[in-house]
N, C-alpha and C positions, 0 to 999 in steps of 0.2 A: 547096410549101414547109410545113414543120412547125415549130410554134412552140407552151389551155384546155378536155376537155369539162365545161363547168358541169353543176350539178345542174340540177333542174326550173326552168323558166322561169317568172317572173311574170306576169301576164296585166296588160295596163295598161288600166284600164277610164277611161271618161269620167267626169270627178266633178265636182261644182259648184265654183265657183273657191274658196270658203272653205273645202274639205275636204283632209284630208289630203295631202300631196304622194305620188303612186304611188311604186311602187319596180319600175322597168322591168328585164328580161333576169334573167341567170343572177347567183346571188349569190356564186360562187367562180369562180375561174380553172380553164379547163380544162387537161389536162396540157401541158408544152411540145413535146410529140413528135406533137399532134394538126394534121393537115392544115387548110389554111386553108379549102380547099373544103368539108371536113367541119364546119366550125362552123355550129351551125345559128342562126336569128334571135336575136337577145339572148345569146349565147356569145361567149367572150372569153379571151385568155391575156394575163396579166401577169407576165411573169418577172424582175419586181424590177429597181429603178432607184436610182441614186445620183446626184447631181448633179455629184458631183466626176470621174465618168466621162468627161464631156466635154458636146458640144453635142447638143441635141434638135431633132428636126423630126420632124412627122407628115405623112404621105403618104394622102390619103383617095383610094380608087378607086369613084368613081360607077358602074363599069362592074360591078366585083365586087361592091359594098355592104360593102367593107370599110376599116378603117382601120390604118395599120400606123405604128408610133412606133418611131423608130430613136434611139439614143444612141451618139455617138461613131461612127457609121456601121453599129453592129450591131443589128438588131432586138430590142428588148426586151419589145415587147407588141404585140397583134394583136385587133382587134374586128370584130364585124357591126356594120352601121351601118343607119341609114333616111335618104335625102337628099330633096330636092325632088321633089315630084311633077309630073307634066305641068301645065304654066301655072304652076309657081312653082319651076323648075329652080333648083338649087346652082349657082352659077357656076363655072366652071373657072378655073384662076389661082392664083397664089402670094398668098398673104395672112399677117399678121402679126396675133397676138393683140393687141388694144387695150384690151381691157377684160376685167375678171375680176368675177364676182358668183356667191357659192356660191348664193344664195337668191333667185334673180332669177325675177321672174314679167312675162309679157307685159302690155304696155301696149296691144295691140292685141286680141289674141284671149282677151276674158274674163278676164283675170288669171290664165291658165293658168300653171301652174308650169314652171319650165325650171331646174331644179337645177344647179348647177355650170358656169353659163354662161361661155364663153369666146367673146367679141364678135370677128369676123373683119372685118366691114364695119358703118361706120355707118349702112348703109340696113338693116340686119337680119338677116345671117346670123352665125350663129354655132354652136358646139360645145356640144351640154348634152344633159343624160339626158333621154331620150323614147321613145317608141312605137318597138318593132321590129319590124313584121309580116311582115317578110322582103322588102320591095319598097320603092322610093319613096315615101313619102307624106306627107313634111312639107313647111311652106310656104316651104321653102328653107334651113331650118338643117338641121346633120348630127346626126342623134339617135344616142347612145350608151348602151349598157347601164347602169344608175345606178350600180354598183359601181366600172366602169371610168372613168366619168366623173368620180367621185369620186378615184380614184388619179390619172388624168392632169390633174386640177386640181392636185394637190399637187405634180406633178411639173414642169410648165409655168413660164415667166416670161415676163412681159409683152413683147412684141417678138418673141417664137419664131416661126420660120417654119412655116408649113401650107400645104402644095401641095395643092390639090384637080384631079384628071386623069379624062380620059374618053376612052374608045374613039375613035379618028377625031380628036382634037383635042390630045391629049398624046402624048408621048415613049411608047413601051411599056412600058419599063421603069418608070414610073410608074404605070400603069394596072395592070401586073401586078408589083409588087415581089417581090424575092426578101430571104433574109437581110442583104443589103448595101443600105446605104441608095442609092436611085437619083438622089437630088439633094443638093446642097449644102447643109448646113444653113444657111448665110448667104446669103440669096438666093434659094435654091430653084430654081437652074438646074440641069438634068439633068447627072449625070457621063457621059462618054463615052468610061469605061475599056475599051479593048478586052483580049479574052482572048490569053493568050501564043500566040503562033505557032508553027507546028509548028518544032520544033528549037528554041524558045528556053525554055529551062529555068526561068528566073527574071526578074523586073523588079525595080528597085529605084530608087526617085525620092524620098529623104527631103525633098528641096528643096520637094516641093509642099505639106509642112505642116512647117516648121521646128520646132516645138515644140507642146506638149499633150499630153494623156494617150493610152496606146496601148493598142488591143484589136487581137485576132488573132481571124478566124475559121477553123476547120479544118472544110471540106467533105469528109467521107468518100466521099460519092460520086464527085465530081468529083476527087478527090485533088488538092486547092488548099489552102493555107496563105495567106489573105491579112492583110497587115498594115494597120493604120489608126492615123493620129495625129491626133487633134482633128478626127473625123470626115472624113478625106480618106484616100483610099488611098495608101500610100506605096511599097507592095510586094506582090506576090505569087509564088509559088511552086509547080512540080509538087512532088508529094510521095509516096512509097509507104508501105503498110501490109505490116509483115512479116506478122501476121496478120489479115485483115479480120475475123476473127470476134469478136477483141478488143473492137471498137470499134462502137458501136451507140447509137441514141437521140440526143438533145440532151442537151446538158450544159455548165455555165457552169464557170468556175474564176477564180480571184482570184489573183493572185501573192503570197507571202510574202516576209517579209525576209529569208530566210535559204536557204540550198541543199541538196537532197539528199545523202544518205550516199553515199560510193562515186564511183567514177570513171565518167565519160561520154565516150568517146571522140570522138562525135560534135558533144560542145558544145566552143567556145574554153576552154581552161583545164581542160577536165574536168569543169567544174562545170556541174551542170543547175537550173534553177530550180526551186523547190518551190510545187506549184499546190494550192491547197486548193479544194473543191468547195463550191459556192453551191447553196441547195436550192430549186431551179426547181420550178414545179407539176409535180408526177408524180414528181420525183425529191426530194420533201423529207428523206428518210431520208440522202441522202448528204451533207447539209449540213455541213461541218466534215473530211470524209476528204480524205486527200491522194491524190493521183496518184501509184500504186505504181512502181517501176524497169519493169515488165513493159508498163504502159501507154506509158510514155515512149519507152523501147526499140522498142515497136512502130510508133513513126512515124520514117520517115528522111527527114530535111530536107538537103539538100546544105548541105555544110559553109561554102562560102563565103557562102550565104544566112544561115545561122545565126550566122557572124561578124560580118554587118551587122547584124543584129535585136537581138543580146544586150546591145550596148551601151546601146540605147533602154529596155530592160525594167527597170523598177522595181516596188518594192512597190506593188501597187494595180492592177496591168496586167490586162487582162482576157484570158479563150481562151474561147470557145465552140467545142463540137465536135458536129456535126451532120450528119446524113444528108441533110439538105437540100441541093439543087445551087444553086449560085451562078453557074454559067456561063451566058451569054446564049442559047446555042445549047442549053442544055438541055432535057430535057422534064421536069422536076420539078414538083411540085405547088406551087402558084402560094400557094405561101403568100404700106408707108405709115408716117407718121410718128405716133407716138401724142400726140394731141391733148387739153391738160389739160383743155380746156372742150368736150368732144365736144358735138355735136348731140342734142337729145332725139329719135333714133329708135326705132322699135319693132326688138325683136329677134321672130324670126319661129319 
C-alpha cells in the first residue's frame, strides 16, 4: 500500500529526568505515494485531516510495527511505531482513548517524558511519542514519532477506538491493513466485506449506514470504486479506465458546491460534480486545482451505479484516487467506559 519519506531522523538519546523533552522521528511527512513497507524507523505519512469528514479509528499492527489512521473508512495517515518488547508485550485487543495528556511524564520510569500521551488502559498502556529503533522496545506502550504524535493528539477524541492486532491472534485484514479501514470505528469489530463475485458488476447497500459524510476510494490497480458513508462501506463497483496512462499516484479531492461546465452523458442529468484537489504530501502544488474533463471522462462507471451514488454526493464529500490495491486477494504493498476518577496507574 502507498500512502510520507521524511527527511533525516532524529536520534533519541537517554537524558536525565529534568532535561528537555527529546524529539523522536522525522520532522516532516513522507510523500503520500510511499509504500508502507518502505518507511524507515521514525518515518510517517500524514495526508491531512478534518473531523467533519467522519469517524476516526486507529489500527496498530504489532507484526508490521505500523499504525494506520482511518477517517470515514479511508486511510489518512500511517506511521512506523515501536511497541512492547519481550516480557512487556503490548496487549492485543480493542481499546478506547481514556485520557489525554500533552505533557505527560512517567511516574514509574524516572519521570521520563511521554509527550502527547493517549491512555488506552488504566494499568499503563498508551500511545505517545517515544523511541523508534525499528523493533519492539517499549515497556508496553505504542511509541510514535514526535511530529506524528502531535498531529494524532489533535485529531482524536476521548473514547475513540484503537485496535491492536498481531499475526496469529487477529484477523489478517487488521494485521496487514489496506486503504480501506478493516474495522468498524464504533466497537472495532472486523469488517467482513466480500469482493465482487464473478459477473457481479456492483453492490449497493445504503442501509448499512443510513446517514453521515460520504467518502470514495478509486483503486486504479484493482479498477474498483468503493463508496463509504460514516465509516461503513455502502457500495462498490467495477470501473474501467479509457486511458490508464492518465491516472497515477495517490491524490485526494473534495467536492465543490457547483458542477462542471458542459454535458456529461455518463452522469444522471448530464451534470458532473466539480472536484478540487487537496494538497497531500508530495502533491502540495496541486492543491486547489480542479479535475479536468479528460480526467473525469477517463473513468467509466456503470450508469446504474452512478444514479445511486449521485444523490448522496454533497459539497465536502471526499474522493481518493490511488494506485494502491484494496482487494483482499490482491498482492499489493501493505501499505471501556471513561471513568471520571481514574486510578493512579503508571503509563509505560
